[in-house]
N, C-alpha and C positions, 0 to 999 in steps of 0.2 A: 343123361345126355352129355357126351364128352365134347370138349373144345377141340376143333380141328386146327385152329390158330389161336394163339394167345400172345398178345403184346403187353408188356409190363413197363410203363414209364419210359417209353421210347422217345428219344430226342435225336435230331440230326440238324446241324447248322451248315448253311451255305452263306455266300457273301451277302445275298439280299433276301434270304428266305430261311425259315426255321420250322421244322416239325417239333412241337413242344409237348413233352409229357403225354404221349399217346398211350393210353391203356384201353385194350379192346379184346374181346373174345368173340370168335365166330363158331357157331354150333355145327356139329356134324349132322349131315343129312338135309341141309337146307341150301337154298340159293340166297346169297347175300349180295346186295347191290351196293357198290361204292360210288357215291356221287359227290360232286363239288365242281366249282368253276376251274378254268384253266389256271394252273399255278397253285392250286390248293394243297398239293402234296400227294395226290393219289398215286401217280407213277413212282415217286420216290418211296412211298410206303410199300408198294408191290415189289420194287427192286430190292428192298431190304428183306422182305419175306423170301425172295428167291436167292438171297446171298450174293446179289450183283453189287450191292454197296453195303456198307456196314454202319450201324448206328453209332453215335457218339456216346450215348448212354442207353441203358435199358436192355431188356431181354426179349428174344423172339422164340417162342415154342411152337413147333409145327408137329402135330400128332404127338404132343407131349415130349418132343425131343428138341434140344437146342439146335437151331438150324445152322449155326456156324460150326459146331463141333461134329455134326452128323449130316453134312451136306449131301453125300452120296445116297445115304439111306432115305433122306427126306425127298430129294429130287426124283428118286425112283417112283415115288407115290404121287408126283405132281405132273399134271399136264398144263403147259404154259402156252397161251395164245396172246400175241401182242400185235398192235398195228405197226410196230417197228420190225424191220427185217432182222432176224437173228441167225440167218443161215448163210452158208458160203454161196455167194452170188454166181460164181462161175461154174458151179455144179448143176447138173440137171435135177429135176424132181426125183427121178429114179435113183440117181447117185446120192443125193442128199438123204433120201430115205434109208439107203444102205448104210450111210454113216451113222444115222440116228438110232436105228433099230437095235444094235448090239448093246446100247447103254441101258436097255430095259429088259429085265429078266422075264417080264410078263408080256413082252411084245407078241402080238397076234397078227400074223401076216394076212390071214383071211379077212380080218376086220379092216386092216388098212386098205386092202384091195377093194373092199366093199365101198369105203368112203372115197377112194380114188375115182371109182366109177360114178358114184353118186354126185360128187363135186365136179366131175368132168375135168380132173387134173391131167394135164398133158405130161406123161412121164419123161419124154425126151426134150422138154423145154427147159432152158436154163432159168434158175431162180431170178436172175436179174431181168429176164424178159417177161416175167409174170406181172400181171396187173396187181395193184395193191389188194384187191379183193381176192384174187387167186392165191396170193401169199398167205392171207388169213385162212383161206380154205385149207391150204396145205398144213398150216400150223394146227388147225382143228383136227384134220385127219390123223396127224401124228399123236395129238393129245388124247384122242379117243381110241387109240390102237394099242395102248399098253396098260389098260385096266387101272388108270389113275384114280386114286381115292379123292383127289382134290383137283379141280380145274381152276386155274387162276387166269382170268381173262381181262386184258387191259385194252379197252376200246375195241372189242372184237368185231363190232358191226361196222366199223369205219371202212368205207370203200365198198360195202356190199350193197347190191341192189335190193329194193324192198321185198321182192319175192323170196330171195334166198335168206334175207334177214329173218323173215317170218319162219322159214323152214328151219333155220338154225335154232331159233328159240324153241321150236317144237322138239328138236333133237335134244336140247338141254333139259327140257321138261321130262322127256323120256329117260334121260341119263339119271336124273335125280330120283327116279322111282325106286332105285336101289338106295335104301335109307342109310347106307354106309358111305355113299358118295356125297360130295359137297362141291359147291361152286362159289367162287368169289368173282363178281362180274362188275368191273369198273367201266363206266360209260358216261358220255355226255347226253346220250339219247335216253332220257328218263322214261319215254314211252315203252321201251323194251322192258324196263324194270317194273313198270305198271302191270305188264302182262305176266311176268314170271317170278319176280322176287318174293321171298318170304320175309327177309330182314333188309333194312336200309341203314347203311352207315353214311352219314353226311359229314364231310370234312371241309373246312374253310379256313384259309390263312394258317394252315399247319396245325389246326386244332379240331378235335372231334366235336361237332355240334350236337349230334345224337346218334345213337345206335338203337334202333327200335324195330319191332315187328311192323311190317308195312301196313297191316290192317289197323294197327293202333293209331297210326298217324291221322286217319280220317276221324277218329274219335277225339283227337287232341287239337287239330288245327281247323280254323274256319276262315274262308275267304269272304270278305264283305265288300259289296259294291253299293255306293249311294251318293247322295249330294254332299258337297263340301260343308254345307251348313250344319251337318251332324258332327263335324270335327271341332273340338276345342282343345286347349292344351292338355287337359286331363285325359280326354278320350284318346288323343294321339298316343299317349303312353301305353295304351293297351296293345298297340300294334307292333308286330315284329318289323314290318315294313309297310310303307304306303306309297302308292303311285297316284299322282294327281294330274288332272287335265282340266280343260275348260268346262267339260261336261260333268265332272264329279271326281270321285276317287274309287280306287279299289285297294284293299289292304289285307294283310294276313294277321290273324290273332292266334296265339298259341294256347289260349284257354277257350275251347269251343263252347263250353257250358255258359260261361259268363258272356261271351260274345253273342250267342243266340238270345240270351235273356235280354240284352240291351237293344240289339238291332233287329230282332225278328219282325217287328211291326213297322220299321222305318226304312229298312234297306234290304237288299237282296243278299241272302246268306247261302253259300255254296260250299261243297267239299272241294278243297284245292287238289290239284294234281301234284305229283312230285316236282315237276318243273316249276310250278308256281311256288311251292314251299322253298325250293332252292333259290329262285329268283328274288323273292321278297326278303329272305334271310340274308342273302349276300348284299343286296342293294340297300337294305335298311330303309330309312325314311328320307334318304337324300335324293331319291329319284323323282324328277319332275319332268313333265313334257308340256 
């Protein structure tokens, strides 16, 4: 199984933020979800992969090639979908497609027209007059029309209605049936990743918290709900994060086996969602209501 993306000791400093010593590999043939709170570094990481910004230290290999030295060859194999507009706003959809198509040797006009009809893209409408959701649909149509080996998607469901969001996830699941295709999917909506992701990369404050198979997270983490009388100083140390109220507490433990052994007869033990894992990890034990 080859790495479609490999990051080695990547660092990037800004005035008030730093990506620190990021080492990460994403496997070919899978959907990898990238999660984290606002400002965690997700978009900066993606922009470095795309060659839009450059790291201060470290190396980025895409398909085994240095992405800075082989930008044209690398981008030929990538479909990029972002909630930011990356197109010329005064061009129509049809004109913008004509600008984009020649950059890809594998461009398939029939495939593009299929998605234009499916997504109800108005060819004569200017990019600036499209809704945010329509701009994302146009990006997706382009990304799916040149046989990209890797889809990099930065908040792709932002601005989409729930019905099309579900349809898009089904499209991505179909796309990944070709085991040579891969998807990196960055989103705040962890429910989307609960449905389709194979691996989850969690980034917080510029550092990788974990890079795990999604299914293994349910074997590792435990959500506990109970009365505050169960908490003492030693027990609190077992928790990644705790949320307390007048009615009791709920908290996340990263050692499911030990947590179940201690709490199974005295508290409610559940499998946490991705959102709950992210919430309690980010907030830690400082959250109180």
